[in-house]
C-alpha positions in Angstrom: -12.4 12.2 26.0 -11.6 9.9 23.1 -8.4 9.8 21.1 -8.1 8.7 17.5 -4.8 7.6 16.3 -4.5 7.5 12.5 -1.8 5.2 11.0 -0.7 1.6 11.6 2.9 2.6 12.6 5.0 1.7 15.6 4.6 5.2 16.9 0.8 5.1 16.6 0.7 1.7 18.3 3.1 2.8 21.1 1.3 6.1 21.9 -2.1 4.3 21.7 -1.0 1.7 24.3 0.4 4.4 26.6 -2.9 6.2 26.5 -4.9 3.0 27.0 -2.8 2.2 30.0 -3.5 5.8 31.3 -7.2 5.1 31.1 -8.0 7.1 28.0 -10.4 5.7 25.4 -8.5 5.2 22.1 -9.5 4.1 18.6 -7.0 3.4 15.8 -7.8 4.4 12.3 -6.1 2.3 9.6 -6.1 2.1 5.8 -8.3 -0.5 4.1 -5.4 -2.7 3.1 -3.7 -2.6 6.5 -2.7 -6.1 7.8 -4.5 -6.4 11.1 -3.1 -9.9 11.7 0.3 -8.7 12.9 0.4 -10.0 16.5 0.3 -6.8 18.5 -2.4 -5.2 16.3 -4.4 -8.4 16.4 -4.3 -8.4 20.2 -5.3 -4.7 20.4 -8.3 -5.4 18.1 -9.3 -8.6 19.9 -9.3 -7.2 23.4 -10.2 -3.6 22.7 -12.1 -3.7 19.4 -10.2 -0.6 18.4 -9.3 -0.9 14.7 -11.5 0.9 12.2 -11.2 3.0 8.9 -9.8 6.5 9.1 -13.2 8.2 8.7 -14.7 6.3 11.5 -11.8 7.0 13.9 -12.0 10.7 13.1 -15.8 10.9 13.7 -15.5 9.1 17.0 -12.6 11.1 18.4 -12.3 14.5 20.0 -8.5 14.6 19.6 -6.8 13.0 16.6 -3.1 12.1 16.4 -1.8 11.6 12.8 0.9 8.9 12.9 0.8 7.5 9.4 3.6 7.0 6.9 4.0 9.8 4.3 2.8 7.6 1.5 -0.6 7.3 3.2 -1.0 10.9 4.4 -3.0 11.8 1.3 -5.6 9.2 2.2 -5.8 10.6 5.8 -6.3 14.1 4.4 -9.1 12.9 2.1 -10.8 11.5 5.2 -10.3 14.8 7.0 -12.0 16.6 4.2 -15.0 14.3 4.3 -15.7 14.6 8.0 -17.0 17.5 10.1 -14.0 18.6 12.1 -15.7 21.4 14.1 -14.4 21.4 17.7 -11.9 18.7 17.0 -8.1 19.0 17.7 -5.6 17.4 15.4 -2.0 16.7 16.4 0.5 16.1 13.5 3.1 13.6 14.7 4.7 13.1 11.3 7.8 14.3 9.5 8.0 15.3 5.9 10.5 13.8 3.5 13.8 15.6 3.9 14.5 18.5 1.5 16.8 21.5 1.9 13.9 23.8 2.1 11.4 21.8 4.2 8.6 24.2 3.1 6.0 21.7 1.7 5.5 20.0 5.1 3.0 17.4 6.1 1.6 19.9 8.6 0.7 22.3 5.8 -1.1 19.6 3.9 -3.0 18.6 7.1 -4.0 22.2 7.8 -5.4 22.7 4.3 -7.4 19.5 4.7 -8.7 20.4 8.2 -9.6 24.0 7.9 -12.2 23.8 10.7 -10.0 22.0 13.2 -7.4 23.2 15.6 -4.0 21.8 14.5 -0.9 21.2 16.7 2.4 19.4 16.0 3.9 17.1 18.7 5.6 13.7 19.1 7.3 14.0 15.7 10.8 14.0 17.4 10.1 10.3 18.3 9.8 9.2 14.7 7.4 6.6 13.2 9.6 3.7 14.3 9.4 4.6 18.0 10.0 2.9 20.4 12.5 1.0 18.2 14.4 4.3 17.9 14.6 4.5 21.7 15.2 0.9 23.0 16.5 2.1 26.3 13.6 4.4 27.0 15.8 7.5 27.3 13.6 10.0 25.4 11.4 11.8 28.0 10.4 14.9 26.2 8.7 16.1 23.1 8.3 19.6 21.5 4.9 20.9 20.5 3.6 23.9 18.7 0.3 25.4 17.8 -1.6 28.7 17.5 -4.6 28.1 19.8 -3.6 29.4 23.2 -6.5 28.0 25.3 -6.0 24.5 23.8 -2.3 24.4 24.4 -2.9 23.6 28.0 -4.9 20.6 27.0 -2.2 19.4 24.7 0.5 19.9 27.3 -1.5 17.8 29.8 -2.2 15.2 27.2 1.6 14.8 26.5 2.5 14.8 30.2 -0.2 12.1 30.9 2.0 9.4 29.3 5.2 10.5 30.9 6.8 13.0 28.5 7.9 16.5 29.3 6.0 18.9 27.0 8.1 21.7 25.7 6.2 24.6 24.1 7.9 25.5 20.8 5.6 28.4 20.0 3.3 28.9 17.0 2.6 26.5 14.1 5.0 28.4 11.9 7.7 26.6 13.8 6.5 23.1 12.8 9.1 23.0 10.0 11.8 23.7 12.7 10.6 20.7 14.7 10.9 18.6 11.6 14.4 20.0 10.9 15.5 18.8 14.4 14.2 15.3 13.5 16.0 15.2 10.2 19.2 16.5 11.8 19.2 13.7 14.3 18.8 11.2 11.5 21.7 12.7 9.6 23.9 12.5 12.7 22.9 8.9 13.1 23.7 8.1 9.5 27.1 9.9 9.6 28.1 8.1 12.8 27.4 4.8 11.2 26.4 3.3 14.5 23.4 1.2 15.6 22.4 4.0 18.1 20.0 6.7 17.3 20.7 10.4 18.1 18.1 12.7 19.7 18.1 16.2 21.1 17.5 17.3 24.7 16.7 20.9 25.8 19.1 22.3 28.3 18.7 25.7 30.1 21.9 27.5 31.0 
């Protein structure tokens, strides 16, 4: 199995390193003007030869994690449209820009661009600045959703492989709810005016 991680963000880098350490083959897809000279990315590219354009990363990979900033999502979606996505699985790890409606989500844009792929949402609760948003390593779970029942087991195992508890949040129609949780955490952080970040934990009573 080969993972493709699209986007030169802290989240993408962190998840990629976790999967590399777990023995998974990983390739990173980055935009043409991405600065590969930043120290950690340079090391990844030097020792693993893992950085390549979006299209190449998608073609090489069986499972694709989208971890890009919102301003580059349209470029990622263009690449998705150009490539044969049959039998590929896409995991949306992004969060749309906050609005009161949260209807025009990144997930919908990705689904329209990848009609032949199986799409899930996961890891978005971490945020693109992870692990900076969790300097103490407290976050141990992520919510995921998707419509393909057989593939849900694979996604659950993939999440658990790098030490997170995988919480099934139902169908893809719930993707906007997962984004709402992320934005609510950010709002609490802003209102508290503290250096700490606020996250949610599932509790059964």
